[in-house]
C-alpha positions as CSV (number, residue, x, y, z in Angstrom):
1,M,-17.1,-7.0,-9.6
2,T,-18.5,-10.2,-11.1
3,N,-22.2,-10.6,-12.0
4,D,-22.7,-13.3,-9.3
5,A,-25.2,-12.7,-6.5
6,Q,-22.5,-12.8,-3.9
7,P,-19.9,-10.0,-3.9
8,S,-16.4,-11.1,-4.9
9,K,-13.7,-11.4,-2.2
10,C,-10.3,-9.8,-2.6
11,I,-7.0,-9.8,-0.8
12,V,-5.6,-6.3,-0.2
13,L,-1.9,-5.8,0.7
14,H,-2.3,-3.5,3.6
15,S,0.5,-1.9,5.6
16,G,-1.5,0.8,7.4
17,G,-0.1,3.6,5.3
18,L,-2.1,6.1,3.3
19,D,-1.9,4.3,-0.1
20,S,-2.7,0.8,1.1
21,T,-5.5,1.9,3.4
22,A,-7.1,4.0,0.7
23,C,-6.8,0.9,-1.6
24,L,-8.5,-1.2,1.1
25,L,-11.4,1.1,1.5
26,L,-11.7,1.7,-2.3
27,A,-12.1,-2.1,-2.8
28,R,-15.0,-2.1,-0.3
29,K,-16.6,0.9,-1.9
30,H,-16.6,-1.0,-5.2
31,G,-18.5,-3.8,-3.7
32,R,-15.7,-6.3,-2.9
33,V,-15.4,-8.1,0.4
34,P,-11.8,-7.2,1.2
35,Q,-9.4,-9.1,3.4
36,S,-6.5,-7.1,4.8
37,L,-3.2,-8.9,4.4
38,G,-0.3,-7.6,6.4
39,I,3.3,-8.9,6.1
40,A,5.6,-9.1,9.1
41,Y,9.0,-9.2,7.5
42,G,11.3,-8.0,10.3
43,Q,10.4,-4.3,10.1
44,R,12.2,-2.0,12.6
45,H,8.9,-1.2,14.2
46,D,5.4,-2.7,14.4
47,I,3.8,0.7,14.3
48,E,2.4,0.3,10.8
49,N,0.8,-3.1,11.6
50,N,-0.7,-1.6,14.7
51,Y,-2.3,1.2,12.6
52,A,-3.5,-1.4,10.1
53,A,-5.1,-3.5,12.8
54,E,-6.9,-0.4,14.2
55,Q,-8.2,0.6,10.7
56,C,-9.6,-2.9,10.2
57,R,-11.3,-2.8,13.6
58,R,-12.8,0.6,12.7
59,F,-14.2,-0.5,9.4
60,G,-15.0,-4.1,10.2
61,I,-12.6,-5.7,7.8
62,E,-10.9,-9.1,8.4
63,R,-7.1,-9.0,8.8
64,R,-4.5,-11.6,8.5
65,I,-0.7,-11.5,9.0
66,V,1.9,-13.5,7.2
67,D,5.4,-13.8,8.8
68,V,8.3,-13.9,6.4
69,H,11.9,-13.0,6.9
70,W,14.9,-12.9,4.6
71,H,18.4,-11.3,4.7
72,R,17.7,-7.8,3.5
73,P,20.3,-5.1,3.0
74,E,20.8,-2.4,5.6
75,I,18.8,0.8,4.7
76,D,20.1,4.3,4.9
77,I,17.1,6.6,5.4
78,P,17.6,10.0,3.7
79,Q,16.1,13.1,5.2
80,D,14.8,16.5,3.9
81,R,14.8,15.6,0.2
82,S,12.6,17.5,-2.3
83,L,10.0,15.7,-4.4
84,D,12.3,16.2,-7.4
85,D,15.2,14.5,-5.5
86,M,12.9,11.6,-4.7
87,K,12.0,11.1,-8.4
88,A,15.6,11.4,-9.6
89,G,16.6,7.8,-8.9
90,I,16.0,4.8,-6.7
91,A,15.8,5.8,-3.0
92,P,18.1,4.2,-0.5
93,T,14.9,2.9,1.3
94,F,14.2,0.5,-1.6
95,V,14.1,-3.2,-0.5
96,P,15.0,-5.4,-3.4
97,G,12.3,-8.0,-4.0
98,R,9.9,-6.8,-1.4
99,N,6.9,-6.0,-3.6
100,A,7.5,-9.2,-5.7
101,V,7.5,-11.3,-2.5
102,F,4.5,-9.5,-1.0
103,L,2.5,-9.8,-4.2
104,A,3.3,-13.5,-4.6
105,L,2.2,-14.1,-1.0
106,A,-1.0,-12.2,-1.6
107,C,-1.7,-14.2,-4.7
108,A,-1.0,-17.5,-2.8
109,E,-3.3,-16.3,0.0
110,A,-6.0,-15.5,-2.6
111,A,-6.0,-19.2,-3.7
112,G,-6.6,-20.4,-0.2
113,A,-9.1,-17.7,0.7
114,G,-11.2,-18.2,-2.5
115,A,-10.5,-14.6,-3.5
116,D,-10.9,-13.5,-7.2
117,E,-8.6,-10.5,-6.9
118,V,-5.5,-9.1,-5.2
119,W,-5.4,-5.3,-4.7
120,L,-2.3,-3.3,-3.9
121,G,-1.7,0.4,-3.5
122,V,1.5,0.9,-5.4
123,N,2.0,4.4,-6.9
124,A,4.3,5.5,-9.7
125,V,3.7,9.3,-9.8
126,D,4.8,10.9,-6.5
127,Y,7.2,8.1,-5.3
128,S,10.8,7.4,-4.5
129,G,11.9,5.7,-7.7
130,Y,11.0,2.2,-6.7
131,P,11.0,0.0,-9.8
132,D,8.4,-2.4,-8.3
133,C,5.8,0.3,-8.0
134,R,5.5,0.8,-11.8
135,E,3.0,-0.5,-14.3
136,S,5.8,-2.4,-16.1
137,F,6.5,-4.4,-13.0
138,L,2.8,-5.3,-12.6
139,T,2.5,-6.3,-16.2
140,A,5.5,-8.6,-15.9
141,F,4.2,-10.1,-12.6
142,R,0.8,-10.8,-14.1
143,A,2.4,-12.7,-17.0
144,M,4.7,-14.7,-14.6
145,W,1.8,-15.6,-12.3
146,A,-0.4,-16.6,-15.2
147,E,2.4,-19.1,-16.2
148,A,2.7,-20.3,-12.6
149,V,-0.9,-20.8,-11.6
150,P,-4.1,-21.8,-13.5
151,N,-6.9,-19.2,-13.3
152,P,-4.8,-16.7,-11.4
153,P,-6.5,-13.9,-9.4
154,R,-6.9,-10.5,-11.1
155,I,-4.2,-8.1,-9.8
156,V,-5.7,-4.6,-9.3
157,A,-3.5,-1.5,-8.7
158,P,-6.0,1.4,-8.8
159,L,-3.6,4.1,-7.4
160,V,-0.7,3.5,-9.8
161,N,-1.3,6.6,-11.9
162,M,-2.6,8.9,-9.1
163,T,-0.7,11.7,-7.4
164,K,-0.3,11.7,-3.6
165,P,-2.8,14.6,-3.2
166,Q,-5.3,12.7,-5.3
167,I,-4.9,9.7,-3.1
168,A,-5.3,11.8,0.0
169,A,-8.4,13.4,-1.4
170,M,-9.9,10.0,-2.2
171,A,-8.9,8.7,1.3
172,R,-10.7,11.7,2.9
173,D,-13.8,10.8,0.9
174,L,-13.6,7.2,2.0
175,G,-13.5,8.3,5.7
176,L,-9.9,8.8,6.5
177,K,-8.2,11.9,7.9
178,R,-4.6,13.0,8.4
179,G,-3.2,11.0,11.2
180,D,-5.3,7.9,10.6
181,T,-2.5,6.2,8.7
182,W,1.3,5.6,9.3
183,S,4.1,6.2,6.8
184,C,7.2,7.2,8.7
185,Y,10.5,5.2,8.2
186,A,12.3,6.6,11.3
187,P,9.8,7.4,14.1
188,D,10.6,9.2,17.3
189,L,10.1,6.6,20.0
190,S,11.2,8.7,23.0
191,A,7.7,9.5,24.1
192,A,4.8,7.3,25.2
193,E,3.3,7.5,21.7
194,P,5.5,7.2,18.6
195,K,5.7,10.3,16.5
196,P,6.6,10.6,12.8
197,C,10.1,12.1,12.2
198,G,8.7,14.6,9.6
199,R,12.0,14.4,7.6
200,C,12.1,11.0,5.8
201,D,10.8,10.5,2.3
202,A,7.6,8.8,3.5
203,C,6.8,11.7,5.9
204,L,7.5,14.3,3.3
205,L,5.3,12.6,0.7
206,H,2.6,12.1,3.3
207,N,2.7,15.8,4.2
208,H,2.7,16.8,0.5
209,A,-0.4,14.7,0.0
210,W,-2.4,16.2,2.8
211,Q,-1.2,19.8,2.3
212,D,-2.4,19.7,-1.3
213,V,-5.5,17.6,-0.9
214,D,-7.9,20.4,-1.5
215,N,-6.3,21.2,-4.8
216,A,-6.1,17.6,-6.0
217,G,-9.4,17.6,-8.0
218,A,-11.8,14.7,-8.5
219,Y,-10.2,11.5,-9.8
220,T,-11.8,8.1,-10.2
221,P,-9.2,5.4,-10.7
222,A,-9.9,2.9,-13.5
223,L,-10.5,-0.7,-12.3
């Protein structure tokens, strides 16, 4: 945080999942005034945005939604993969350009909102091979944005080198519990309340995180 009397404002890309919600609460813990930014981009379901809205109500955090749509490829959702399988290559659930688009929108939002930073919860340890979740992507984006915009916001990705159990342990310490966030790609909508499928990569990583949370050990992400 800056040395000014007023705490700095930051934009947090917030989908309602474990990583982004932990990132949102971590920003608040570190003295920022976070604004949750959701992206409506034609997702199959609004479940994640509903979870994010409830989280923001619970913790008293401002939330905004940006609507954006583009012609994305059809996604084949794999099931029952091991963690090793997920790390072996780029998962079929990868959406080309998504994080670049989202991060550009967040940086543009920061300019209008008077925010000094943009936070995002990308993770490159327990993940599905997405190239836009790695530090190399963030480094390249920072360089591009510095060329495009004078005095660009600082881009903060505190979870990038954390394991999923470490993220879950931190989320627990920040006031979240299993079930407070949504990660499923293919929910069961047959009942009154949606249920996670338990078989897609997102569900399996979420379960891995919370099953091993007590063995994660203390971890303080560098900011």
